[in-house]
Structure formats: C-alpha cells, structure tokens
C-alpha positions as CSV (number, residue, x, y, z in Angstrom):
1,M,17.3,-26.9,-68.1
2,A,15.9,-27.9,-64.6
3,Y,12.3,-27.0,-65.8
4,D,10.4,-29.4,-68.1
5,R,6.7,-28.7,-67.9
6,S,4.7,-28.2,-71.2
7,M,4.0,-24.7,-70.4
8,F,5.7,-22.1,-68.0
9,A,4.9,-19.1,-65.7
10,T,7.1,-16.1,-65.2
11,L,7.1,-12.7,-63.6
12,H,6.7,-9.8,-65.6
13,G,7.7,-6.4,-64.0
14,A,9.0,-6.0,-60.6
15,Y,8.2,-8.0,-57.4
16,P,8.7,-7.0,-53.8
17,A,11.4,-8.5,-51.7
18,T,10.1,-6.2,-48.8
19,D,6.9,-4.9,-47.7
20,P,5.9,-1.4,-48.9
21,G,7.4,1.3,-46.7
22,D,9.9,-1.0,-45.0
23,V,13.3,0.1,-44.5
24,D,15.6,-2.8,-45.2
25,G,19.3,-2.6,-45.1
26,T,19.8,-6.0,-46.8
27,D,22.3,-6.1,-49.6
28,V,20.8,-6.5,-53.1
29,E,21.9,-9.9,-53.9
30,T,20.4,-11.3,-50.5
31,L,17.1,-9.6,-51.7
32,V,17.5,-11.4,-55.0
33,R,17.8,-14.6,-53.5
34,R,14.6,-14.1,-51.5
35,V,12.7,-13.2,-54.8
36,V,14.3,-16.2,-56.6
37,D,13.3,-18.4,-53.7
38,D,9.7,-17.3,-53.8
39,Q,9.4,-17.7,-57.6
40,L,10.8,-21.4,-57.2
41,E,8.5,-22.1,-54.4
42,A,5.5,-20.9,-56.2
43,G,6.4,-23.0,-59.5
44,L,7.6,-20.5,-61.8
45,G,9.7,-22.0,-64.6
46,L,11.4,-18.8,-65.9
47,L,13.0,-16.5,-63.2
48,T,13.9,-12.9,-62.9
49,D,15.8,-10.8,-60.4
50,G,12.3,-9.1,-59.6
51,G,13.8,-5.8,-60.9
52,L,16.0,-5.3,-57.9
53,H,19.5,-4.8,-60.0
54,W,17.5,-2.2,-61.9
55,P,14.6,-0.5,-59.9
56,D,14.2,2.1,-62.8
57,P,15.4,0.1,-65.9
58,G,15.0,3.0,-68.4
59,A,17.0,5.5,-66.2
60,A,19.7,2.9,-65.5
61,V,20.2,2.1,-69.1
62,V,20.1,5.7,-70.5
63,G,22.3,6.8,-67.6
64,S,24.9,4.0,-68.3
65,L,25.0,5.0,-72.1
66,G,26.1,8.8,-70.9
67,G,22.6,10.4,-71.0
68,P,20.2,11.0,-73.9
69,E,22.1,13.5,-76.1
70,R,24.8,11.1,-77.1
71,P,24.3,7.6,-75.8
72,V,27.3,5.4,-76.3
73,R,27.6,1.9,-74.9
74,T,31.1,1.1,-73.7
75,R,30.4,-1.9,-71.6
76,P,27.9,-4.7,-70.8
77,L,25.1,-3.1,-68.8
78,S,23.2,-6.2,-67.5
79,V,25.4,-9.3,-67.8
80,D,26.7,-9.1,-64.2
81,G,23.2,-8.9,-62.7
82,W,22.0,-11.5,-65.0
83,I,24.9,-13.9,-63.9
84,A,24.4,-13.2,-60.0
85,T,20.7,-14.1,-60.4
86,A,21.4,-17.2,-62.4
87,E,24.0,-18.6,-59.8
88,V,21.3,-18.6,-57.1
89,A,18.5,-20.2,-59.4
90,G,19.4,-23.8,-58.9
91,G,19.4,-24.6,-62.8
92,T,16.0,-23.2,-63.4
93,P,16.5,-20.8,-66.4
94,V,16.6,-17.2,-65.6
95,K,15.7,-14.3,-68.1
96,Q,17.2,-10.7,-68.4
97,C,14.7,-7.8,-69.0
98,L,15.7,-4.8,-71.1
99,P,13.9,-1.4,-71.4
100,G,12.9,-1.0,-75.4
101,P,14.6,1.7,-77.3
102,Y,11.1,2.8,-78.8
103,S,9.8,3.4,-75.3
104,L,12.9,5.1,-74.0
105,G,13.0,7.3,-76.9
106,R,9.6,8.5,-76.0
107,R,10.6,9.1,-72.6
108,F,14.0,10.5,-72.7
109,A,14.3,12.6,-76.0
110,P,15.4,15.9,-75.2
111,A,13.2,18.8,-75.9
112,G,13.3,20.0,-79.6
113,A,15.9,17.1,-80.5
114,P,14.8,14.4,-83.1
115,R,13.2,11.4,-81.1
116,R,14.0,9.3,-84.0
117,D,17.8,9.8,-83.8
118,L,17.7,9.0,-80.2
119,T,15.6,5.8,-80.6
120,L,17.7,4.3,-83.4
121,A,20.9,5.1,-81.3
122,L,19.5,3.4,-78.3
123,A,18.4,0.5,-80.6
124,D,21.9,0.1,-81.7
125,A,23.3,0.0,-78.1
126,L,21.0,-2.4,-77.0
127,A,21.7,-4.7,-79.8
128,G,25.1,-4.9,-78.4
129,E,23.6,-6.0,-74.9
130,L,21.8,-8.7,-76.6
131,V,24.9,-10.2,-78.2
132,D,26.6,-9.9,-74.9
133,L,24.0,-11.5,-72.9
134,A,23.9,-14.4,-75.5
135,A,27.5,-14.8,-75.1
136,A,27.2,-15.0,-71.4
137,G,24.7,-17.8,-71.9
138,C,21.3,-16.1,-71.0
139,P,18.7,-18.3,-72.5
140,F,15.9,-15.6,-72.5
141,I,15.8,-11.8,-73.0
142,Q,12.7,-9.8,-72.6
143,V,12.6,-6.4,-74.3
144,D,9.8,-4.4,-72.6
145,E,8.0,-1.8,-75.2
146,D,5.1,-0.4,-73.2
147,A,5.0,2.5,-75.7
148,A,3.9,0.3,-78.2
149,T,0.4,1.0,-77.1
150,E,0.9,4.5,-78.4
151,I,1.7,3.8,-81.8
152,G,-1.8,3.6,-83.2
153,D,-2.3,4.0,-87.0
154,D,0.4,6.7,-87.1
155,T,2.4,5.4,-90.4
156,A,5.7,7.2,-89.4
157,E,5.4,5.6,-85.9
158,R,4.9,2.0,-87.2
159,A,7.7,2.5,-89.4
160,L,10.0,3.6,-86.7
161,F,9.0,0.7,-84.5
162,V,9.8,-1.8,-87.1
163,E,13.1,-0.2,-87.9
164,T,13.9,0.2,-84.4
165,H,13.4,-3.5,-83.6
166,G,15.2,-4.7,-86.8
167,R,18.3,-3.0,-85.4
168,V,17.8,-4.4,-81.8
169,L,17.8,-8.0,-83.2
170,A,20.6,-7.3,-86.0
171,G,23.3,-8.8,-83.9
172,L,21.8,-12.3,-83.2
173,D,21.5,-15.2,-85.6
174,P,17.9,-15.9,-87.1
175,P,15.3,-17.4,-84.7
176,G,15.9,-21.2,-84.3
177,S,19.7,-20.8,-84.7
178,A,21.9,-22.9,-82.3
179,G,23.2,-20.4,-79.4
180,R,20.6,-17.9,-80.0
181,P,18.6,-17.0,-77.0
182,H,14.9,-16.9,-76.9
183,V,14.0,-13.1,-77.3
184,S,10.7,-11.8,-76.3
185,L,8.9,-8.6,-76.8
186,A,6.5,-7.5,-74.0
187,I,3.9,-4.7,-74.2
188,S,1.8,-3.8,-71.3
189,G,0.0,-1.0,-69.9
190,G,-2.7,-0.7,-72.6
191,N,-3.9,-2.1,-76.0
192,A,-1.5,-2.3,-78.7
193,D,-3.8,-3.8,-81.2
194,A,-4.3,-0.3,-83.2
195,A,-0.8,-0.7,-84.4
196,G,-1.6,-3.8,-86.4
197,P,-0.1,-7.2,-86.5
198,E,1.9,-6.3,-89.3
199,T,3.8,-3.9,-87.2
200,I,4.0,-5.8,-83.9
201,F,4.9,-9.1,-85.5
202,A,7.5,-7.7,-88.2
203,P,10.6,-8.1,-86.0
204,A,11.8,-11.6,-85.8
205,Y,11.0,-12.1,-82.2
206,D,10.5,-15.6,-80.7
207,S,7.6,-14.8,-78.5
208,H,5.4,-11.9,-77.3
209,L,4.1,-11.0,-74.0
210,F,0.7,-9.1,-73.9
211,D,-1.0,-7.4,-70.9
212,L,-4.6,-8.7,-71.1
213,I,-5.8,-6.8,-68.0
214,A,-5.2,-3.2,-69.1
215,G,-5.4,-4.1,-72.8
216,P,-7.9,-6.9,-73.4
217,D,-8.1,-6.0,-77.0
218,N,-4.5,-7.5,-77.2
219,W,-6.5,-10.5,-77.9
220,R,-6.9,-9.4,-81.4
221,L,-3.1,-9.5,-81.9
222,I,-2.8,-12.8,-80.3
223,T,-5.2,-14.4,-82.7
224,R,-3.1,-13.0,-85.5
225,A,0.2,-13.9,-84.1
226,P,2.4,-16.3,-86.6
227,A,1.9,-19.9,-85.4
228,E,5.7,-20.2,-84.6
229,R,5.7,-17.5,-82.1
230,G,5.3,-18.1,-78.5
231,I,2.5,-16.2,-76.6
232,V,2.9,-14.9,-72.9
233,L,-0.4,-14.2,-71.2
234,G,-0.4,-11.3,-68.8
235,V,-3.3,-12.5,-66.9
236,V,-2.7,-11.5,-63.3
237,D,-2.3,-7.9,-61.9
238,A,-2.1,-6.0,-58.6
239,S,-5.7,-5.1,-58.3
240,G,-6.9,-8.7,-58.1
241,L,-9.2,-8.6,-61.0
242,V,-8.3,-12.2,-61.9
243,N,-7.9,-14.5,-59.0
244,D,-9.7,-17.7,-60.5
245,P,-7.6,-20.4,-62.0
246,A,-10.3,-21.3,-64.3
247,V,-10.2,-18.1,-66.0
248,I,-6.5,-18.4,-66.6
249,V,-7.0,-22.0,-67.8
250,W,-9.4,-20.8,-70.2
251,A,-7.0,-18.3,-71.4
252,V,-4.3,-20.7,-71.8
253,G,-6.6,-22.9,-73.9
254,Y,-7.7,-20.3,-76.2
255,A,-4.2,-19.0,-76.8
256,A,-2.9,-22.5,-77.6
257,S,-5.7,-23.1,-80.1
258,T,-5.1,-20.0,-82.1
259,Q,-3.2,-20.8,-85.2
260,A,-2.9,-24.3,-83.7
261,R,0.1,-22.7,-81.5
262,G,-0.3,-25.6,-78.7
263,E,0.5,-25.2,-75.0
264,Q,4.1,-25.7,-75.5
265,R,4.1,-22.2,-77.0
266,V,2.0,-20.5,-74.2
267,G,3.2,-19.1,-70.9
268,I,1.4,-17.1,-68.2
269,A,2.6,-14.0,-66.3
270,P,1.5,-11.0,-64.2
271,A,0.3,-8.2,-66.4
272,G,2.7,-5.8,-64.9
273,S,4.7,-4.9,-61.8
274,L,3.6,-6.4,-58.4
275,A,5.9,-4.0,-56.5
276,G,3.2,-2.1,-54.9
277,L,1.8,-5.2,-53.0
278,S,3.1,-6.8,-49.7
279,R,5.4,-9.6,-50.4
280,V,2.7,-12.0,-48.9
281,A,0.2,-10.5,-51.6
282,A,2.6,-10.7,-54.4
283,R,3.4,-14.2,-53.6
284,R,-0.2,-15.2,-53.9
285,K,-0.4,-13.9,-57.2
286,I,2.6,-16.0,-58.4
287,E,1.2,-19.0,-56.7
288,L,-2.0,-18.7,-58.6
289,L,0.1,-18.9,-61.8
290,G,2.0,-21.9,-60.5
291,E,-1.3,-23.6,-59.8
292,V,-2.5,-23.1,-63.3
293,V,0.7,-24.5,-64.6
294,R,0.2,-27.6,-62.4
295,I,-3.2,-28.0,-63.6
296,V,-2.5,-28.0,-67.1
297,D,0.6,-30.1,-66.8
298,R,-1.1,-32.9,-65.1
299,R,-4.3,-33.0,-67.2
300,G,-3.3,-36.4,-68.6
301,E,-3.7,-37.9,-65.1
302,V,-6.4,-35.6,-63.7
303,P,-8.8,-33.9,-66.1
304,I,-8.7,-30.2,-65.9
305,A,-12.4,-30.0,-64.9
306,A,-11.7,-32.1,-61.9
307,S,-8.9,-29.6,-60.6
308,L,-11.2,-26.6,-60.9
309,D,-14.0,-25.2,-58.5
310,P,-17.0,-27.2,-59.8
311,R,-19.0,-23.9,-60.0
312,A,-16.6,-22.8,-63.0
313,V,-17.1,-26.0,-64.9
314,D,-20.9,-26.3,-65.5
315,I,-24.4,-26.1,-64.0
316,R,-24.3,-29.9,-63.1
317,S,-21.0,-29.8,-61.5
318,A,-21.9,-26.9,-59.5
319,A,-25.2,-28.5,-58.2
320,L,-23.3,-31.7,-57.4
321,G,-20.5,-29.7,-55.7
322,R,-18.0,-31.7,-57.7
323,W,-17.0,-32.6,-61.3
324,T,-17.8,-36.1,-62.5
325,P,-16.9,-37.7,-65.8
326,P,-20.0,-37.8,-68.2
327,P,-20.2,-41.7,-67.9
328,E,-20.4,-41.6,-64.2
329,R,-23.0,-38.9,-64.0
330,P,-26.4,-39.8,-62.6
331,V,-29.2,-39.6,-65.3
332,D,-31.9,-37.1,-64.5
333,G,-34.7,-38.3,-62.5
334,E,-32.6,-41.2,-60.8
C-alpha cells in the first residue's frame, strides 16, 4: 500500500463533489475523481467514493435485491464501483461501505411482516457481497449500522444483532487470515453503549468506528473494546463543534492508551456525512484530520506539544506564546 503512517484518517459518510444546490451534469466517475483528489491532498490514508456511487445506500441495496419482501442477491452490488474508485486512487487503499442489515431491517421491514426474517435474509445477501469484494481485492470493508443506537437493553434485539452479524461475516476466514479484508463495524448518529460491549463486540470485526459527536457515551464502548480491535474515532462533524487539532490529538492518545491498543490501531474520521457542506467547507474538515495525522506521525522529530496552539498545551506555554521543552524553560523570577 502507498500509505505507511502509524495512524490514518478516512471519510465516514458522504462527501460533496459539488456545492449544495448546484446543478452539475458531470458524470459520476469524474465526480468520484474530484472526491478522491480532495482526500489525497488532505492526507487521508483510506479513501472512499464519497457516497457518489450510492447516494442512498440502503435503497440501492434493497432495490438491487428485488425489494424487502423477498430479497435475493443474484450479482455483486458494489464491486464495480469499488474497482472504479480504486483505479483513480494512485495506490492508496480504498474502502467499500455497505449498509448494515440490522439497520436495513428496521428501515424497510414491510408493515406486519417479521422484521427478524428480513434482517437475516439481508445479512445472508450481504455476506455474499463481502466474499465478492474480498475476491476482487478490496482491502477494507465498512458495514454501517447506525440503528445499533436503538438496541438498548432489549434482550431480543441484542440477540438479533449478534446473530445478524455472525451471518454477515460467515463467508470470510477468521480475522488475521491471509487474504481476508479488514472489516469494520461503524455506528453513528447517537450512543450505542446501552447495548453493551458484549453485544457490539461479539461479532468478529477487525475494527469499530464510533461517532463521538452525537454519541459521546460511545467512549464507554471504546474503553471496553478488545485490545486487538482497531478503533476509528468519529471526531469531526458538519456543525463545526470540533475544529481544534489539540482535541483530536487528545482523543487519539486516549483511545491508543485503552487496553494498550497503540496508535497503529487508531484512526480518525468525520462523525458522519459532510454532504450538506460546501466542497470548500468539507475539505477544511478533512484537512484538519490530515493535519492531526501528520502531527502524530512526526512526533519523533517534533514533539506533539510543539505542533499545537500553545494555549492548548499549558498555562506557561500560553503565556510565552510558544511551547518550550522543560529544560529550556526560564526559571520563575528570572
């Protein structure tokens, strides 16, 4: 792979190739190239198509399976789009995002029909999709399950979630096997901690992405995540609540310290879609993520504190207007 930094930044959710309200007749693949270029220039290390191949992933998947009454997968759904994006990525790895079957079941179950049956049928269909993506060489697959925030302490819902994702992963070799893609479970839009770590971490995913803007209590899950699982922190959102690299650097350090996980198992991402922003505003968001990756990556040459606003480091640095190593600091009274 062309990316060799100790941690990475990636998109989570959609990204604008045009400004909101613009009418752009440009073909999809040209728009995908724009989005890929923005990610590369910002320093992201795991790329996506920005959601351009599937503006509504749930509707696209269920429609391609013949609808919610009897979903049947007869062909790959996302492989061609992933290949097209990978071809313009210049060797930087590209992930494919898929809507999760638990969330799809909650959204599309016909009135009066058993949601469990639809959910498990969708899980079986998506299991085949993961196998086909793996065969095509896709290195990273993200399964989006925002409805996991609705599980709570309901025993039946917890069991359904665990069974569903056991089926999603059933066609792949165990984690760590040669040729198996990295498979990540992403949850955004709220807190999923009420479902409990025994639910969220039961399926054998390689990593987990958590929204920490709309779901700050997801930190409780992060601290309980198995040490071998990667953690992707959803720390930037469209509202602009977080714009300070120091806040994100702190979050990375905290996540890396839990279970002695280490920075090599930590990534950063937007907390959700950036599609409602202008392209310029969205680019600033991902440039912030790229800046944090560079700060953490070069800490052996430049201490992290020296790369941050001195006001975010300590009172002395704020007063001096710069950070200085302790041996070089003036003694009080001099």
